[in-house]
C-alpha positions as a printed NumPy array, in Angstrom:
array([[ -0.343,  11.94 , -36.236],
       [ -3.132,   9.864, -36.905],
       [ -0.821,   6.54 , -36.169],
       [  0.786,   7.757, -32.981],
       [ -2.17 ,   8.432, -31.347],
       [ -3.72 ,   5.416, -32.061],
       [ -0.057,   3.821, -31.006],
       [ -0.192,   5.647, -27.713],
       [ -4.034,   4.934, -27.189],
       [ -3.205,   1.229, -27.742],
       [ -0.4  ,   1.061, -25.267],
       [ -2.378,   2.947, -22.419],
       [ -5.56 ,   1.001, -22.833],
       [ -3.139,  -2.627, -23.052],
       [ -1.119,  -0.981, -19.577],
       [ -4.48 ,  -0.503, -17.902],
       [ -5.906,  -3.848, -18.856],
       [ -2.474,  -5.745, -17.031],
       [ -2.854,  -3.22 , -14.116],
       [ -4.557,  -4.104, -10.652],
       [ -5.643,  -1.094,  -8.787],
       [ -5.839,  -1.922,  -4.749],
       [ -7.254,   0.077,  -1.81 ],
       [ -5.666,  -0.702,   1.559],
       [ -5.624,   0.34 ,   4.842],
       [ -3.858,  -0.555,   8.208],
       [ -5.971,  -1.572,  10.911],
       [ -4.897,   0.4  ,  14.536],
       [ -5.016,  -1.081,  17.41 ],
       [ -7.521,   1.159,  20.552],
       [ -5.368,   2.571,  23.413],
       [ -5.438,   1.057,  26.523],
       [ -9.344,   1.86 ,  28.201],
       [-10.566,   2.597,  24.279],
       [-13.29 ,   0.867,  22.111],
       [-13.093,  -0.163,  18.26 ],
       [-14.641,   2.331,  16.425],
       [-14.521,   2.725,  12.643],
       [-11.714,   5.397,  12.878],
       [ -9.105,   2.584,  13.919],
       [ -9.972,   1.028,  10.412],
       [-10.352,   4.413,   7.908],
       [ -7.424,   6.803,   9.055],
       [ -4.579,   4.996,   6.938],
       [ -6.766,   4.626,   4.094],
       [ -5.348,   4.813,   0.598],
       [ -5.364,   3.653,  -3.158],
       [ -2.114,   2.01 ,  -5.244],
       [ -1.796,   0.926,  -8.565],
       [ -0.089,  -2.489,  -8.935],
       [  1.826,  -3.447, -12.535],
       [  3.629,  -7.079, -12.632],
       [  4.938,  -6.883,  -9.229],
       [  5.147,  -3.623,  -8.418],
       [  2.926,  -1.296,  -6.187],
       [  3.039,   2.54 ,  -6.046],
       [  0.096,   4.459,  -4.084],
       [ -0.829,   6.801,  -1.886],
       [ -2.02 ,   6.435,   1.551],
       [ -3.681,   9.007,   4.014],
       [ -0.873,   8.873,   7.677],
       [ -3.33 ,  10.752,  10.02 ],
       [ -3.747,  14.479,   8.722],
       [ -0.745,  13.711,   6.296],
       [ -0.518,  11.732,   3.203],
       [  2.686,   9.172,   2.421],
       [  3.961,   7.273,  -0.74 ],
       [  4.067,   3.793,  -0.158],
       [  5.869,   1.469,  -2.574],
       [  5.73 ,  -2.29 ,  -3.029],
       [  7.745,  -4.931,  -4.954],
       [  6.509,  -8.669,  -4.543],
       [  8.834, -11.286,  -4.596],
       [  6.422, -13.957,  -5.05 ],
       [  2.788, -14.214,  -5.036],
       [  2.34 , -13.289,  -1.199],
       [  5.484, -12.132,   0.168],
       [  6.453,  -8.292,  -0.28 ],
       [  8.644,  -5.558,   0.278],
       [  8.023,  -2.485,   0.771],
       [  8.517,   1.503,   1.918],
       [  6.282,   4.637,   3.047],
       [  7.361,   8.125,   2.886],
       [  5.731,  11.023,   3.595],
       [  4.642,  13.514,   1.079],
       [  6.016,  16.299,   2.778],
       [  9.691,  14.997,   3.348],
       [ 12.408,  12.271,   2.983],
       [ 13.416,  12.394,   6.01 ],
       [ 11.14 ,   9.584,   7.852],
       [ 11.449,   6.891,   4.631],
       [ 10.17 ,   3.725,   6.204],
       [ 10.691,  -0.119,   5.227],
       [  9.383,  -3.354,   6.069],
       [  8.621,  -6.768,   4.569],
       [  4.91 ,  -8.17 ,   4.333],
       [  2.936, -11.235,   3.532],
       [ -0.456, -11.201,   2.027],
       [ -3.052, -13.434,   2.478],
       [ -6.305, -13.809,   0.262],
       [ -9.136, -14.08 ,   2.704],
       [-11.801, -14.258,   0.06 ],
       [-11.604, -13.631,  -3.843],
       [-10.043, -10.411,  -3.895],
       [ -9.947,  -9.42 ,  -0.216],
       [ -6.48 ,  -9.961,   1.614],
       [ -5.298,  -9.228,   4.898],
       [ -1.627,  -8.401,   5.189],
       [  0.505,  -8.615,   8.511],
       [  3.615,  -6.89 ,   7.824],
       [  7.051,  -5.211,   9.367],
       [  7.265,  -1.793,   9.453],
       [ 10.997,   0.122,  10.535],
       [ 11.624,   3.791,  10.264],
       [ 15.064,   3.731,   8.27 ],
       [ 17.173,   6.619,  10.602],
       [ 15.627,   5.677,  13.678],
       [ 17.108,   3.205,  16.658],
       [ 13.778,   2.055,  17.817],
       [ 12.535,  -1.002,  16.86 ],
       [  9.97 ,  -1.36 ,  14.282],
       [  6.458,  -2.612,  14.22 ],
       [  4.451,  -5.523,  13.83 ],
       [  1.089,  -4.368,  12.14 ],
       [ -2.274,  -5.747,  10.401],
       [ -3.505,  -4.267,   7.042],
       [ -6.244,  -4.846,   4.778],
       [ -6.205,  -4.242,   1.203],
       [ -8.973,  -4.955,  -1.534],
       [ -7.823,  -5.496,  -5.146],
       [-10.386,  -4.029,  -7.709]])
């Protein structure tokens, strides 16, 4: 039993040592006639866990929460998916680029499109900080 607990402990420590946490948000542009407020940056804030090239996390989307997932294709380009925690009908997929601004702070322009919608997708800008 001691060996099993030791093995589990070492495994969890090694996974956490090679993993990285990320704080992310999307910057929403204000409507015409509105001024910039902090809510334009903090409305879509979330936390994610990255291991190797795979990222999973949760993001606040207005009053709800969405699940996010990313796969890093190389150091800067990633494909992403976002799904509401209440319904799997509104799945969004996209592609983005991470541009390092300073140390662990990144700006991320990306394109997202709803999978079941005929509407065009949208280009947005996100910010992320890797811990």
